[in-house]
C-alpha positions in Angstrom: -21.6 50.3 -45.5 -20.7 47.2 -47.6 -17.2 45.8 -47.6 -16.0 44.9 -51.2 -12.8 43.6 -52.7 -11.1 43.9 -56.0 -11.8 41.1 -58.4 -8.1 40.9 -59.4 -5.8 41.8 -56.5 -8.2 41.3 -53.6 -7.6 44.8 -52.2 -10.5 45.9 -50.0 -12.6 49.0 -49.5 -16.1 50.0 -48.3 -19.0 51.0 -50.5 -21.2 53.5 -48.7 -24.9 53.5 -49.4 -26.4 56.8 -48.2 -29.8 56.9 -46.5 -32.5 54.3 -46.6 -33.2 52.0 -49.6 -33.8 52.1 -52.5 -30.4 53.7 -53.3 -29.8 55.8 -56.4 -26.1 56.0 -55.8 -23.2 55.1 -53.6 -19.6 56.0 -53.0 -16.4 54.2 -52.3 -14.5 54.9 -49.1 -11.2 55.0 -51.1 -10.7 56.9 -54.3 -10.1 55.2 -57.7 -12.5 52.2 -57.3 -15.0 51.2 -60.0 -18.0 49.0 -60.3 -18.0 47.0 -63.6 -20.6 44.8 -65.3 -19.3 41.4 -65.9 -20.5 40.8 -69.5 -21.1 37.0 -69.6 -22.8 36.4 -66.3 -24.2 39.9 -65.7 -22.7 40.3 -62.2 -21.4 43.6 -60.8 -17.7 43.3 -59.9 -15.3 45.7 -58.2 -11.9 46.9 -59.3 -9.4 49.1 -57.4 -7.8 51.9 -59.4 -4.6 50.2 -60.5 -6.4 47.0 -61.6 -9.1 49.0 -63.4 -6.3 50.8 -65.3 -4.7 47.5 -66.2 -8.0 46.1 -67.3 -8.8 49.0 -69.6 -5.3 49.0 -71.1 -5.7 45.2 -71.9 -9.1 45.8 -73.5 -7.7 48.6 -75.7 -5.0 46.2 -76.9 -7.3 43.3 -77.5 -10.4 45.2 -78.7 -12.6 42.8 -76.6 -13.9 43.2 -73.0 -12.1 40.8 -70.7 -13.7 41.6 -67.3 -14.8 38.4 -65.6 -16.7 37.9 -62.3 -16.3 35.3 -59.7 -19.9 34.1 -59.7 
């Protein structure tokens, strides 16, 4: 289990990695979470359901990806 937090609102959940490595998949403890690729730095970032929806709505309006990682 890996604790993670939302890049925007800092909500927390747990990412479960089943079995021994290497892992081909994982699942979040709480529903609605997403893993996103931060386009400029190439980091994986996490978003809770409400923040993910806001992010996607903002991208639709702007036409440009706006997801940013923390580094």
